[in-house]
C-alpha positions, 0 to 999 in steps of 0.5 A: 450461480453467486450474485454479482458482487463489487470489486474490491478495487475498482468497485464494479460489479462482476460475477464471481468465479464459482471455483474461487472462494471468498473472491473480492476482486474482479479479473481486471489487471489493475485489480489483480495487482491491487490485489496481490500488493495488498496481500504482500503488504499484509504478508510482509507485516505479519510473516517474519519468515516471508520477509527474511525470505524476500530480503535474501532473494534480493541480496542473492539477486543483486550479487548474481547481477552487480552491475545491473543498475550501472548497465541500466542507466547508461542504457536509459539516459532519459530514465537517468535524467528523470530520476536526478531531477525528482531526487532534486526536488525531494533534496529541496524538501518537496513532498515525496508523496507528490512524486512517483517512486519505483519501489512498491514497498517504499511507502508504510501501511497507512495507520488503522483505527483499531476497535475499541472505546474512544473519547471524543473531546472538542478541539476548541480553546477557553471552553468552560466545560471540557466534556468528552464523549465516549464512542465505541468504534466498530470496524465494518469489513469492506465486502 
């Protein structure tokens, strides 16, 4: 039996399934959804065939269901009203991150610090000396 580990999403301890190699997420639905989103984001960023297949599938679905959104908006007036209100907020220049958007892949991945050597320079005006401190950055994976 393996020792308990912490879930990569919720942080709770759980006993991994011995049949799942390198399990990092518990079986909670929210944690499994987070795992799937992360996998999809990484796959889209690294696999051009996956990205192309996904785009082609989306186009094919849209061509088979050309009136889907029109029908959906007609049958869900509350959704339509809320969407218009949120779009008005976005049009006025409000922060788009403060509203819930419908698309899962709409946001770009957060920038990741790459391993390497960086120079730390004080951000103060009128310094007599501008000493830089070289620092090596090592990435520590979450386990």
